[in-house]
Phi, psi and omega in degrees: 000137183289152179298324178293328178292315177298317176297329185279340185312305180297325178293315177306315180293318178293320176296324175297320176295317182291324182290327176294319181291319179296315181295324177297317181292321181293321184289319179303314179294317180297320181297322180297321178294318185289310193251338181079013179240161179283323187253131175283155177283148174263163182299337180254015178290107188293334184273358182253151179279163175307309183306311179298314181299314183291323178295314179301315184294319180292320179293316180296320179296318182294317180294311179301317181293318178294316181291318177298312180299321179298308179295318176302312182294316179297325178293317183294319181296316179298317180297321179293323179293327182281312188260338180090359179233150180278134182275063180204000000 
């Protein structure tokens, strides 16, 4: 394993945690725009329809994937700028 990959591990873990928090906040705001409510339905929310639950899950998954990819890519680019090698 390359040294840059090993050095990037703690950075990647921190970025992953940060991206999760950013994605959660973004999803909460997006859900307010979609539904006008604060809380998105959970899979076992008895009072919500299948349609509403699946829309919320799809939106949440899309937001989390985009935020994670953005943060991971930005971290890798920053690591290459600092070390001169790609961490992967």
